[in-house]
MIVO-32196 format. One record per atom (N, C-alpha, C, CB): x, y, z negated. Coordinates in pm, whole numbers, plus 50000, padded with zeros to 5 digits. Glycine has a CB too. Layout:
N
XYZ;...
//
This chain:
153
931883195495780;930953189295885;930783192196051;929743192195834;930773183696103;930833182996225;929823192096291;930743169996258;928933195196300;927733205996311;928543219296327;926633206596163;929363224496212;930003237896179;931233235496293;930543240195994;931733226596332;932873224496411;932223226396550;933623209996385;931423225596612;931133224496708;929983237396723;930853210596725;929483241796621;929013256796635;930063264396650;928233262496522;931353264096569;932693269996604;932663272796762;933943259396561;933043256196801;933163251896926;932813263397049;932273239796931;931313261096996;930253267597119;930513285397086;928123261497087;930883290296965;930833305996958;932273306497079;931133314496755;933023297297053;934273302297098;934123301097292;935653291297015;933643292197312;933293293797476;932633302397503;932663284297542;931393308797415;930503318297476;931703331797485;928923321097370;932683329997368;933753345697372;934393340197479;934993350997223;934763331397538;935893329297583;935383331397784;936523312297508;934093329497767;933403326997881;933843342598041;931493326497803;933963353197941;933963365798062;935463369598042;932753381498032;936363362697996;938313362298004;938363360798135;939363347997920;939573363198178;940063360298277;940613348698319;940653366898287;939783341498455;939933329398476;941003327698517;939173324498540;942073334598547;943433328698573;944163323798427;944403340698652;943613329898317;944393326698192;943343316798093;944853342498110;941893319698133;941193310598030;940793296798096;939833317997971;940553283298088;940443274398149;938293274198134;941623261598081;938113281098003;936473282897993;936153291898118;935893291097838;936143300098118;936453317998215;936663307498376;938793332198142;937433298498370;937463293398490;936103282898518;938873286698500;935963274298467;934953267098486;933003274798479;935383256198375;933603284098408;932033292598425;932123299898600;931883309498269;933303303398606;933073308398755;932923300798794;933793314598832;933213286798822;932743282198915;931483269198958;933753281098946;930803275198763;929963268498811;929323257598760;930323266298893;928173252598742;927773242698653;927823231398730;926483244798591;927703228598829;927913215498943;929793213198856;927843222799195;930553221798880;931843218798809;932253215998664;932493227798833;931393219998599;931203219098426;930633208198448;930293230398325;929803198898462;928543185798503;929973180998534;926933186698654;930733176298626;931463171198708;932763167098578;931743182298845;933483175598526;934133175198412;933573165498316;934193187498361;932673171898296;931653163898187;931603151598196;930283166998190;931423149298344;931253130998359;932613122698389;930173126598504;933743131198385;934843122698424;935693120098228;936043133898578;934913131998150;935503131998028;934743117097979;935193147097935;933343119198031;932643102197929;933303090198025;930233098997934;933583089998127;933723079598193;935393073798129;933523083898361;935963085398103;937423086598025;937373080097914;937923100497987;936183081997843;936083079297720;935833063097683;935053088197676;934603057797794;933903045997782;935223036797848;932263045997868;935983038697949;937053032097966;937733028797903;937563034598014;938353038197781;939673038297677;938643030797564;940513057297622;937283032897548;936493020597436;936863005797450;934783019897460;936513003497603;936132990597648;937732985597635;935272989897812;938672993897667;939832988897649;940512985697512;940502996397711;939862991097402;940322990897245;941553001297220;940862974497199;941483013997290;942443026497302;941883037297210;942543032597461;941733030797061;941263039196974;941763052096993;941463034896854;942883055796970;943573072496961;942903076397125;945943073496947;942923069997234;942783080897329;941103080197361;943863078397474;940173073997291;939003075697235;938603090197199;938983067597129;939573092597063;939343102997013;940243114097044;939213100796898;940783114497134;941433124897205;940783123397351;943123123497201;940353122697399;938933120197506;937763125997447;938493103597535;937163120097354;935923126797291;936513138197243;935133118897175;937253148197215;937323157897196;936993166797367;938603158297114;937943159897433;937653167297568;936163168897603;938323159397686;935463157297576;934253152197605;932733160397559;934393139097542;933583167397432;932623177097352;932733186997373;932603177897232;934353195697420;934503207597502;933763208897611;935693209297542;933963199397714;933283200497805;931443201097805;933863191097867;930773192897700;929723192497664;929263209397639;929733182597552;929953213097537;929603226497481;929563236897607;930753231097362;930423235597688;930793244097811;929263243997874;932143236797922;929263228597901;927793226697968;926133234497909;927613210097952;926413235897808;925273237397705;925093251297697;925553231397560;926563259797702;926333275097701;926043283397846;927653281097637;926293271997944;926043276598105;924963272698119;926883271598224;923813265398060;922433264198090;921613267997947;922133248498146;922273274197888;921403284397768;921433278697663;919863287597783;921603265397615;921113257797523;922223263497393;921103240597575;921813258197309;922393263897142;922333252897069;921433275997052;923483250097005;923713237196973;922173236196852;925563234796903;921823246496755;920903244396720;919433238796760;921023251396690;919563243196915;918263236096965;918743216496979;917773245197155;920423214297006;919943201396992;919823197496850;920793192297062;920493201796720;919993196696643;918663198296586;920673197296587;917853205496650;916493204196618;916023191796685;915693216196658;915803187796833;915563177996870;916303163896813;915663180896983;917753163896760;917623150996690;917533150596543;918683143296724;916673161896509;915903160796355;914953156296401;915533173296258;913903160696523;912743157196575;912713139096598;912593166496713;913563135296663;913603121696696;914003110896541;914853120996827;915263121196494;915303111996289;914043112396258;916233121796121;912863121296209;911413119596195;910883110596220;910783125996244;911013102696426;910053094996445;910513081596458;909363099096544;912123081496433;912543068696494;913943065196356;913173071596700;914223074596280;915513071296211;916913079496301;915643052496210;917503080496229;918673085896305;919633078596423;919523089096204;919533063396386;920563058496468;919673053396574;921563047796401;918583059696632;917483056296763;917383068996867;915723053396699;917623060696987;917093070597129;915313068997177;918173063797292;915123078297161;913983078697207;913763071997375;913673092997188;913093064497394;912833059897495;912983071997689;911363054597433;912733073397768;912523082897873;911203085297885;913043078997997;910413079797857;909063082397907;908113071697781;908943076998102;906923076897849;905903072497760;905503060097810;904773081697746;905543055897895;905563044297971;906563031897972;905563048798079;907783038497891;908563028097865;908623027297720;909833029197928;907973035497661;908063035497478;906553024397438;907743057997390;907073017997329;906523005097264;905093010197234;907402999497119;904212999397200;903033012197156;903123015297059;901673010897156;903703010396972;903433012996826;904143028496839;904233000196700;905123035796919;905413047996927;904503054897039;906843048996948;904153049597122;903443057397246;902333068997177;902483044797358;901473064597087;900653071997012;901283086496982;900343064096889;900483098296965;900213109196906;900903110496832;899263111196867;900773098696716;900753105096593;902243100496560;899493100396486;902583105596432;903673104696406;903803092996295;904103117396379;904873081996279;904653070196183;905133083696052;905903051896214;903883073095957;904103083295808;905953080895799;902953074595616;906773071095806;907963070195767;908783068195858;908103062495686;910103068495885;911033063696033;911003044896021;913243071396020;910173043596158;910543028296170;911433020796115;910823025496270;911913007796047;912882999696023;913302996696127;912672990295956;914862989296125;915272986596241;915142976796308;916132987896246;914292968396196;913992955596222;912772958496321;913702946696087;911492964196253;910252971296301;910642977796456;909792984096180;911682987496490;911922991796591;912412979296648;912693003096588;913262970996657;913482959396722;912352951696798;914002951696630;911432947396720;910402940196740;909332950496836;909872934996594;909442957396812;908662972696920;909362972597034;908882991096857;910632971297022;911452973097157;911452960997222;912952977597140;911352952997203;911572938297247;911112934497388;910842928897151;909992941197422;909522936797538;910522941397649;908122941497557;910572934197793;911722938997912;911572953097970;911642929098049;910322956197918;910052966398001;910732980297945;908512967198016;910762975197783;911472988497709;913352983897719;910752989997497;913812974297719;914992974797724;915732977597842;915292965697681;916682982397875;917622988097955;919012976997998;918073001497871;919262975398100;920522962298182;921622975498099;920662959098455;922082964498035;924062970997980;924902963698096;924932962397769;925462974798144;927012970398246;927922973898194;927332976298388;929022958698220;930192960598103;931202965698216;930792944397999;932132973398169;933312979898238;934832972398221;933402994798177;934862960798271;935462953898273;937132951598346;934602948798293;937972957798308;939132955498393;939472968498482;938852942798486;938862972798459;938582988498549;939842997398434;936222997198533;940973005398573;941643012098491;941523026798528;942933007198487;941813036198439;941403046898433;942543058898537;941243048598273;942013064998624;943503077898666;942673090498636;944253078998877;943323096098576;942633109298509;943013119198607;943173113998349;941913127298646;942203136998779;941883154298694;940713132198947;942743158098697;942633177198651;942933182598801;944203185298506;
//
């Protein structure tokens, strides 16, 4: 299961954070701090996006593994454990169903979700789509076409 793999990766990152930065990439990231970690995470995310837009499936897989590694490093630095994230995902699934992302604020939240009461069951995709159809809820989508990736390390 993927959560088991991420838990093992998290444990490996925790174990490596105090190693010699001259020989451990993880220790080097911890030494450089959260700003460097965040920069590496953002770079990997951009590489995944560019490869996905360009239809490079194998590259998306490779870069996604890098992205997950850098995300776990940043979690560890921030004191976030994988189970904290799984708990939040479970809470969201209870509210909206597994495939939906919560709006950032109650202002953007559709009326049907803005109340404090949780729905008796997750909304169907159709009901959620209808509830979030107002322009105040939708986000602008930006296409990344014709961009090339120059990987920096």
